[in-house]
C-alpha positions in Angstrom: -92.1 226.9 -4.0 -89.1 224.6 -3.4 -86.9 226.7 -5.7 -88.0 230.0 -4.1 -87.2 228.7 -0.7 -83.8 227.4 -1.9 -82.8 230.7 -3.2 -84.7 232.9 -0.7 -81.7 235.2 -0.2 -82.4 236.5 -3.7 -85.5 238.5 -2.7 -86.0 240.3 -6.0 -87.2 238.6 -9.2 -84.5 240.5 -11.2 -81.8 239.1 -9.0 -83.1 235.5 -9.4 -83.5 235.9 -13.2 -79.9 237.2 -13.4 -78.7 234.4 -11.1 -80.4 231.7 -13.4 -79.0 233.1 -16.6 -75.4 233.3 -15.4 -75.9 230.0 -13.5 -77.0 228.3 -16.7 -74.0 229.7 -18.5 -71.7 228.4 -15.8 -73.3 225.0 -16.1 -72.7 225.0 -19.9 -69.1 226.2 -19.4 -68.5 223.6 -16.7 -69.9 220.9 -18.9 -67.6 221.9 -21.9 -64.7 222.1 -19.6 -65.4 218.7 -18.1 -65.8 217.1 -21.6 -62.5 218.8 -22.9 -60.7 217.8 -19.7 -61.9 214.2 -20.0 -61.1 213.8 -23.7 -57.7 215.6 -23.3 -56.7 213.5 -20.3 -57.9 210.3 -22.1 -55.9 211.2 -25.2 -52.9 212.1 -23.3 -53.0 208.9 -21.4 -53.4 206.9 -24.5 -50.6 208.6 -26.2 -48.3 208.1 -23.3 -49.3 204.4 -23.2 -48.4 204.0 -26.8 -45.2 205.9 -26.4 -44.3 203.6 -23.5 -44.8 200.5 -25.8 -42.5 202.1 -28.4 -40.1 203.1 -25.8 -39.9 199.6 -24.5 -39.0 198.3 -27.9 -36.2 201.0 -28.2 -35.1 200.2 -24.7 -34.8 196.4 -25.4 -33.0 197.2 -28.7 -30.5 199.5 -26.9 -29.8 196.8 -24.3 -29.3 194.3 -27.1 -26.8 196.6 -28.9 -24.9 197.1 -25.7 -24.8 193.4 -25.1 -23.4 192.9 -28.6 -20.7 195.6 -28.2 -19.7 194.2 -24.8 -19.6 190.7 -26.3 -17.3 191.8 -29.1 -14.9 193.5 -26.5 -15.0 190.3 -24.4 -14.2 188.1 -27.4 -11.2 190.4 -28.4 -9.9 190.2 -24.8 -10.2 186.4 -24.7 -8.1 186.2 -27.9 -5.2 188.0 -26.3 -2.1 185.8 -26.7 -0.3 187.0 -23.6 -3.3 186.3 -21.5 -3.4 182.7 -22.8 0.3 182.2 -22.0 -0.4 183.5 -18.4 -3.2 180.9 -18.0 -0.8 178.3 -19.1 1.6 179.1 -16.2 -1.2 177.9 -13.7 0.0 180.6 -11.3 -3.0 181.9 -9.4 -1.6 185.2 -8.5 -0.3 185.9 -12.0 -3.5 184.9 -13.6 -5.5 187.0 -11.1 -3.3 190.0 -11.9 -3.7 189.6 -15.6 -7.5 189.1 -15.3 -7.7 192.3 -13.4 -5.8 194.2 -16.0 -7.8 192.6 -18.7 -11.1 193.6 -17.1 -9.8 197.2 -16.6 -9.1 197.4 -20.3 -12.7 196.5 -21.0 -14.0 198.7 -18.2 -15.7 195.7 -16.6 -16.7 195.9 -13.0 -16.1 192.2 -12.3 -14.2 189.4 -14.0 -14.3 185.6 -13.7 -12.2 182.7 -15.0 -14.3 179.6 -15.1 -12.8 176.1 -15.8 -14.4 173.7 -18.3 -15.9 171.9 -15.5 -17.9 175.0 -14.4 -15.8 175.7 -11.4 -14.6 179.2 -10.6 -10.8 179.5 -10.8 -10.6 183.3 -10.2 -13.3 185.8 -9.0 -12.3 189.4 -8.8 -15.7 190.5 -7.3 -15.8 187.7 -4.7 -12.4 186.1 -4.3 -13.7 183.6 -1.7 -15.9 182.0 -4.5 -12.8 180.5 -6.1 -13.1 176.7 -6.3 -16.8 176.8 -6.2 -19.3 176.1 -9.0 -20.2 179.1 -11.3 -23.2 181.0 -10.1 -25.1 180.6 -13.5 -24.7 177.1 -15.0 -27.4 178.0 -17.5 -25.3 180.9 -18.8 -22.3 178.5 -19.4 -24.5 176.0 -21.1 -25.7 178.7 -23.4 -22.2 179.7 -24.1 -21.2 176.1 -24.9 -24.0 175.7 -27.4 -23.9 179.1 -29.0 -20.2 180.0 -28.6 -20.9 182.9 -26.4 -23.6 184.1 -23.9 -24.9 187.4 -22.6 -27.4 188.0 -19.9 -28.7 190.6 -17.4 -28.6 189.1 -13.9 -28.1 189.8 -10.3 -24.6 189.0 -8.9 -24.2 189.8 -5.3 -27.6 191.5 -5.2 -26.5 193.9 -7.9 -27.6 193.9 -11.5 -24.8 193.1 -14.0 -24.6 192.6 -17.8 -22.6 189.3 -17.6 -20.7 188.3 -20.9 -19.3 184.8 -21.3 -16.8 183.9 -24.1 -14.4 180.9 -24.5 -10.6 181.2 -24.3 -9.4 179.1 -27.4 -6.1 177.6 -27.7 -7.3 176.5 -30.4 -9.7 174.4 -28.3 -11.6 176.0 -25.3 -9.3 175.8 -22.3 -11.5 178.1 -20.0 -14.3 180.5 -19.9 -13.9 184.3 -19.6 -16.8 186.0 -17.9 -16.9 189.8 -17.6 -19.5 191.7 -15.5 -20.6 195.2 -16.4 -22.6 196.9 -13.5 -25.8 198.4 -14.6 -26.1 201.3 -12.2 -27.6 204.9 -12.3 -25.0 206.4 -14.8 -25.8 203.5 -17.2 -29.6 204.1 -17.0 -29.0 207.8 -17.4 -27.3 207.2 -20.7 -30.4 205.1 -21.7 -32.7 207.9 -20.6 -30.9 210.4 -22.9 -31.8 208.1 -25.8 -35.3 207.2 -24.8 -36.4 210.4 -23.0 -38.3 208.4 -20.2 -37.5 207.6 -16.6 -36.0 204.1 -16.2 -35.7 202.0 -13.0 -34.1 198.6 -12.7 -35.8 196.5 -10.2 -35.7 192.6 -9.1 -38.9 190.9 -8.3 -38.9 188.4 -5.4 -42.5 187.2 -4.5 -44.7 190.3 -4.3 -41.8 192.7 -3.6 -39.9 194.9 -6.2 -36.4 195.9 -5.1 -34.8 198.9 -6.6 -31.3 198.5 -7.9 -30.9 201.7 -10.1 -33.1 204.5 -11.2 -33.1 207.8 -13.0 -35.8 209.2 -10.7 -34.7 212.0 -8.2 -36.2 210.0 -5.4 -35.8 206.3 -4.8 -38.7 204.1 -6.0 -40.9 202.6 -3.3 -39.8 199.2 -2.2 -43.2 197.6 -3.0 -45.3 198.3 -6.1 -48.5 196.5 -7.3 -47.5 193.9 -9.8 -49.2 194.0 -13.2 -48.7 191.8 -16.2 -45.9 192.8 -18.6 -48.4 192.8 -21.5 -50.4 195.6 -19.7 -50.6 199.0 -21.3 -49.3 200.6 -18.2 -50.4 201.7 -14.8 -50.3 204.7 -12.5 -48.4 205.0 -9.3 -47.2 207.7 -7.0 -43.8 208.4 -5.4 -45.4 210.9 -2.9 -44.5 213.9 -4.9 -45.1 212.9 -8.6 -47.5 210.7 -10.5 -46.2 208.4 -13.1 -47.7 206.4 -16.0 -45.5 203.3 -16.0 -44.8 200.0 -17.8 -43.0 197.0 -16.4 -40.7 195.2 -18.8 -39.3 191.7 -18.0 -35.6 191.6 -18.7 -34.5 188.3 -17.3 -36.4 185.4 -15.8 -34.7 183.7 -12.9 -35.5 180.7 -10.7 -35.9 182.9 -7.6 -37.5 185.8 -9.3 -37.0 188.1 -12.3 -35.2 191.3 -13.3 -37.5 194.0 -14.5 -37.3 197.5 -15.9 -39.8 200.2 -14.9 -40.2 202.6 -17.9 -42.3 205.7 -16.8 -43.4 209.2 -17.8 -44.2 212.0 -15.4 -47.8 212.7 -15.6 -47.6 216.4 -14.7 -45.2 217.1 -17.6 -47.5 215.2 -20.0 -50.3 217.6 -19.0 -48.6 220.9 -19.5 -50.4 221.5 -22.7 -53.6 220.7 -20.9 -53.0 223.2 -18.2 -52.3 225.8 -20.8 -55.6 224.9 -22.5 -57.3 225.3 -19.0 -56.1 228.8 -18.7 -57.4 229.6 -22.2 -60.8 228.2 -21.5 -60.8 230.2 -18.2 -60.2 233.5 -20.0 -62.8 232.6 -22.5 -65.3 231.7 -19.7 -64.6 235.0 -17.8 -65.1 236.9 -21.0 -68.4 235.1 -21.8 -69.6 235.6 -18.2 -69.1 239.3 -18.5 -70.9 239.6 -21.8 -73.7 237.4 -20.4 -74.0 239.4 -17.2 -74.5 242.6 -19.3 -77.2 241.0 -21.5 -78.9 239.3 -18.5 -79.0 242.5 -16.6 -80.7 244.3 -19.4 -83.1 241.4 -20.0 -83.9 241.1 -16.3 -84.7 244.8 -16.0 -87.0 244.8 -19.0 -88.8 241.7 -17.7 -88.8 242.4 -13.9 -90.2 246.1 -14.1 -93.7 245.1 -14.9 -93.4 242.0 -12.6 -92.3 244.5 -9.8 -95.4 246.6 -10.5 -97.7 243.6 -10.3 -95.9 242.5 -7.1 -96.5 245.9 -5.5 -100.2 245.6 -6.5 -100.5 242.1 -4.9 -98.9 243.5 -1.7 -101.5 246.3 -1.7 -104.3 243.9 -2.3 -102.9 241.6 0.5 -102.9 244.6 2.8 -106.6 245.3 2.0 -106.2 248.1 -0.5 -108.6 246.8 -3.1 -108.8 250.1 -4.8 -105.2 249.9 -6.0 -104.8 249.7 -9.7 -101.6 248.9 -11.7 -100.4 250.7 -14.9 -98.5 248.5 -17.4 -97.8 250.1 -20.8 -97.8 247.0 -22.9 -100.2 244.9 -25.0 -98.5 241.4 -24.5 -99.3 238.8 -22.0 -98.0 240.8 -19.0 -100.2 243.7 -20.2 -103.2 241.5 -20.2 -102.2 240.2 -16.8 -102.3 243.8 -15.5 -105.8 244.3 -16.9 -107.0 241.0 -15.3 -105.3 242.2 -12.0 -107.2 245.5 -12.0 -110.5 243.6 -12.7 -109.7 241.3 -9.8 -109.1 244.2 -7.4 -112.6 245.7 -8.3 -114.3 242.4 -7.8 -112.5 241.9 -4.5 -113.6 245.4 -3.4 -117.2 244.6 -4.0 -116.9 241.3 -2.2 -115.1 242.8 0.7 -117.9 245.4 1.2 -120.5 242.4 1.2 -118.2 240.5 3.6 -117.8 243.4 6.0 -121.6 244.2 6.0 -122.4 240.5 6.4 -119.8 239.9 9.1 -121.6 242.5 11.2 -124.9 240.8 10.8 -123.8 237.2 11.3 -120.8 235.4 12.6 -117.7 235.7 10.4 -117.5 231.8 10.0 -121.1 231.9 8.8 -120.5 234.9 6.5 -117.6 233.0 4.8 -119.7 229.8 4.4 -122.5 232.0 2.9 -120.2 233.8 0.4 -118.4 230.5 -0.6 -121.6 228.5 -1.3 -124.9 229.0 -3.0 -127.6 230.2 -0.6 -130.3 227.5 -0.3 -132.8 226.8 2.3 -132.3 223.5 4.4 -129.9 222.0 6.9 -128.1 218.9 7.8 -127.8 217.0 11.1 -124.4 217.5 12.7 -123.0 216.9 16.2 -122.5 220.3 17.8 -122.2 221.9 21.1 -124.7 224.6 21.9 -124.1 227.5 24.4 -126.7 229.8 26.0 -125.9 232.7 28.2 -128.1 235.1 30.2 -127.5 237.9 32.7 -129.0 237.4 36.1 -131.4 240.2 37.1 -130.9 242.3 34.0 -134.4 243.5 33.9 -134.2 245.1 37.3 -130.8 246.7 36.5 -132.2 248.1 33.2 -134.8 250.0 35.2 -131.9 251.8 37.2 -130.1 253.2 34.1 -131.1 255.6 31.4 -131.5 254.1 27.9 -128.2 255.5 26.7 -126.2 254.2 29.6 -128.1 250.7 29.3 -127.2 250.5 25.6 -123.6 251.5 26.4 -123.3 248.9 29.1 -124.9 246.2 27.2 -122.9 246.9 24.0 -119.6 246.8 26.0 -120.7 243.5 27.5 -121.8 241.9 24.3 -118.6 243.0 22.4 -116.4 241.3 24.9 -118.4 238.2 24.9 -118.5 238.0 21.1 -114.7 238.4 20.9 -114.4 235.5 23.3 -116.5 233.2 21.2 -114.6 234.2 18.0 -111.3 233.6 19.8 -112.5 230.1 20.6 -113.6 229.4 16.9 -117.3 229.6 17.8 -120.3 230.7 15.7 -122.3 233.6 17.2 -125.9 232.6 16.4 -127.8 235.6 17.8 -128.4 238.1 20.5 -131.7 238.0 22.3 -131.7 241.1 24.5 -128.8 240.4 27.0 -128.9 236.7 26.1 -126.2 235.1 23.8 -126.7 232.0 21.7 -123.6 230.3 20.1 -122.5 227.0 18.8 -119.4 224.9 17.7 -119.0 222.1 15.2 -120.7 223.8 12.2 -120.5 225.0 9.5 -116.7 224.2 9.8 -116.2 220.6 11.4 -114.4 220.6 14.6 -113.8 217.5 16.6 -112.9 219.5 19.7 -116.2 221.5 19.6 -117.1 220.6 23.2 -113.7 221.6 24.7 -113.8 224.9 22.8 -117.3 225.7 24.0 -116.4 225.0 27.7 -113.1 226.8 27.4 -115.0 229.8 26.0 -117.5 229.7 28.8 -114.7 229.9 31.4 -113.0 232.7 29.4 -116.4 234.7 29.3 -116.7 234.4 33.1 -113.1 235.7 33.5 -113.8 238.6 31.1 -117.1 239.4 33.0 -115.1 239.5 36.3 -112.8 242.1 34.8 -115.8 244.0 33.5 -117.3 244.1 37.0 -114.3 245.6 38.5 -114.4 248.3 35.8 -118.2 248.8 36.4 -117.6 249.0 40.1 -115.1 251.8 39.8 -117.5 253.6 37.5 -120.5 253.1 39.9 -122.5 251.0 37.5 -124.5 248.0 38.5 -122.7 244.6 38.6 -123.9 241.8 36.3 -123.6 238.1 36.7 -123.9 235.6 33.9 -125.3 232.0 33.6 -124.1 229.6 31.0 -125.7 226.4 29.7 -124.0 224.0 27.4 -125.0 220.8 25.8 -123.5 218.5 23.1 -125.4 216.3 20.7 -127.0 216.1 17.3 -128.9 219.1 15.8 -130.0 220.5 12.5 -127.9 223.3 11.4 -128.3 225.3 8.1 -130.1 228.1 6.5 -133.5 228.2 8.1 -136.3 230.7 7.3 -138.0 231.9 4.1 -136.7 232.5 0.6 -136.5 236.2 1.3 -135.2 236.0 4.8 -133.0 233.2 6.3 -131.0 232.7 9.2 -128.0 230.2 9.6 -128.9 228.6 13.0 -129.5 225.4 14.8 -132.6 223.6 16.1 -133.4 220.4 18.0 -133.5 218.8 21.4 -129.8 219.4 21.9 -130.4 223.1 21.7 -133.5 223.0 24.0 -131.6 221.2 26.7 -128.7 223.8 26.5 -131.3 226.6 27.0 -132.9 224.8 30.0 -129.5 224.2 31.5 -128.8 228.0 31.3 -131.9 228.7 33.4 -131.1 225.8 35.7 -128.1 227.8 37.0 -130.4 229.9 39.0 -131.9 226.8 40.8 -128.4 225.4 41.6 -126.6 228.7 42.3 -124.0 227.7 39.7 -122.3 229.8 36.9 -121.8 227.1 34.1 -123.8 224.0 33.7 -123.1 221.3 31.1 -124.8 218.1 30.3 -123.5 214.5 30.8 -123.0 214.4 27.0 -120.7 217.4 27.1 -118.9 216.1 30.2 -118.0 212.9 28.2 -116.0 215.1 25.8 -114.3 217.5 28.4 -113.7 215.5 31.5 -110.1 215.0 30.7 -109.4 218.8 30.4 -111.9 220.4 32.9 -112.7 219.7 36.5 -116.4 219.4 36.8 -118.7 218.2 39.6 -122.0 216.4 39.1 -124.8 218.4 40.6 -127.8 216.4 39.8 -129.8 214.1 37.4 -132.6 216.0 35.8 -135.5 215.1 33.6 -136.5 217.5 30.9 -140.1 218.1 30.2 -141.3 215.7 27.5 -138.4 213.2 28.2 -138.4 210.2 30.4 -134.6 209.4 30.3 -132.8 211.5 33.1 -129.7 213.5 32.2 -126.8 214.1 34.6 -125.8 217.8 34.8 -122.4 219.0 35.8 -121.0 222.3 37.1 -117.7 223.4 35.4 -115.2 224.4 38.1 -112.0 225.2 36.3 -109.3 223.5 34.2 -107.6 220.6 36.0 -104.2 222.3 36.0 -105.8 225.4 37.5 -107.9 223.7 40.2 -107.2 224.9 43.7 -107.0 222.7 46.8 -110.1 224.2 48.2 -112.1 223.5 44.9 -110.7 219.9 44.9 -111.8 219.4 48.5 -115.3 220.8 47.7 -115.8 218.6 44.6 -114.6 215.5 46.6 -116.9 216.3 49.6 -119.9 217.1 47.4 -119.5 213.8 45.5 -119.5 211.8 48.8 -122.6 213.7 50.1 -124.4 213.2 46.8 -123.7 209.4 46.9 -125.2 209.3 50.3 -128.2 211.2 49.2 -128.9 208.9 46.3 -128.3 206.0 48.6 -131.2 207.4 50.8 -128.9 207.9 53.7 -130.4 211.2 54.3 -129.2 211.7 57.8 -125.6 211.2 56.8 -126.0 213.3 53.7 -127.6 216.1 55.7 -124.5 216.3 58.0 -122.2 216.2 55.0 -124.1 218.8 53.1 -124.3 221.1 56.2 -120.5 220.9 56.6 -120.1 222.0 53.0 -122.4 224.9 53.5 -120.7 226.0 56.6 -117.2 225.6 55.2 -117.7 226.7 51.6 -121.1 228.5 51.6 -121.9 226.2 48.7 -125.3 227.0 47.2 -125.8 223.5 45.7 -125.3 221.9 49.1 -127.8 224.3 50.6 -130.3 223.2 47.9 -129.8 219.5 48.9 -130.4 220.4 52.5 -133.7 221.9 51.6 -134.5 218.7 49.6 -133.6 216.5 52.4 -135.8 218.5 54.8 -138.8 218.2 52.4 -138.2 214.4 52.0 -137.9 213.8 55.7 -141.0 215.9 56.6 -143.1 214.2 53.9 -141.7 210.8 54.6 -141.3 210.6 50.8 -138.8 207.7 50.4 -141.3 205.7 48.4 -140.6 206.1 44.7 -137.5 208.1 45.4 -135.1 208.0 42.3 -132.9 211.0 43.0 -133.9 212.7 39.7 -135.0 216.3 39.6 -137.8 217.4 37.1 -136.8 220.6 35.3 -140.5 221.3 34.6 -140.9 222.1 38.3 
């Protein structure tokens, strides 16, 4: 059911079958695509990581070779005899001019002449540094111990390849330092050899400062720092995604100089995108073939199912004579035979149900059809209802038999419909009288409320019938209703050959007595205190009396049903309130006060029950019968 509701827009079985087949194919293709995508991406990433490791070695070797070439050039320049003679002059301007000329020959971007005491004599990059200590004592110490030194380092916040060689005459008389700026053109040359993007950065704390790069856009100022031994990491420039690797080139006291070697991820996936298009073409072709095959399969399978569905619809609409024709001997064909057999049995059962429903209540008919018929009953709490038409015997003498039967049938039809509408069980018709009950055979916790609501509905229906009868010139009928709630025996009662689903017990007897008591009190609907306990929250009732049923010593309070609380009028509320006060005075033997109060109710509301109590008071006063007075009326009278 959950699947049907989820895809309820596919109203036909054929559509759903076609949907499921194509959907299953799409799921398989999606799974294959996801696996291929994952494996290809993973292999591509691993390949690029490996290539970056190899590229790192090539890059470092290229830097080393460049350093050796520059060192050889610097050694050759330091051996220049003319330059040594210029140094011997000790003339600052002459030496500076010669040093500039010398650095131009080597295509160096900066040149330094450093004394043996590590003080800078001449600085072509920053002339104001002359006379100060050399910016990298460790580099000079390396040159002193190894005969020369080369190092990548920051000079004036720019990366330089710094070469230091001694000036010999024949002993060292000074140090020649040449600085070759490592900028974008230099990295572009390295990119041609390595086929990767290269950026040169300096690290200070948690910040990477870009100095040179082959990227079309500048590298962000801050990147997440990863160990140099890492296989690589991803990062974004905002337009492109790169798989990168950090390579430490030089460790300095205040930071380090690093190279960022990276490959564009989109270019690495170009082959994968071509594979995606190929898979898409294959998937579309497969879906087309599968759709044709699924359509043929769905049609061959769904046709007998549609025939069965039409048969079920016909059965559901009550056409039990409908038969299906399925020309196959497989399971679906056997299902068709079983369906036809079921329809025949339902037709027979419906005939019995229809006939039985006209004899007994539909609820009882259903109970009899669903269970084995056995004599006996069970004790259940029910609510019994009895009705009778006032003066029907006299009225029947005024009409012909045909008119009398037509009048009675119309009345009983309407009353039966009201009982059925309120989930009641119609027990029997006794002439013009109706017997019904609630609470069995189907358990209903609100049986008392249903019975009282039904009684009010029956009175309203009778009022409409009286208006119609009046227009037709027919006699007017008035109905009395008695209702009681309590335990009773309900079940199949009778003989083996003839039984009746009915109710028996004191509860039923009291309901019948209350129906007749309406005549005495001038009321329309009387209920017992047992029913009142169940319905007082929904219906406005007034207590009329306490009665003692013949054969019972315990008195029972009886109430007249007025209306639902929400429909109670102001006049009705005032009548109930005034009657309750007068009744309390009567039971308190304040007869004179009660007489005045009941008299006012008779005068104002023409209340029959108040008139009854006026007669009772008159009898009590005339007889002086206050001795033994208990305020209880004996229904046997």
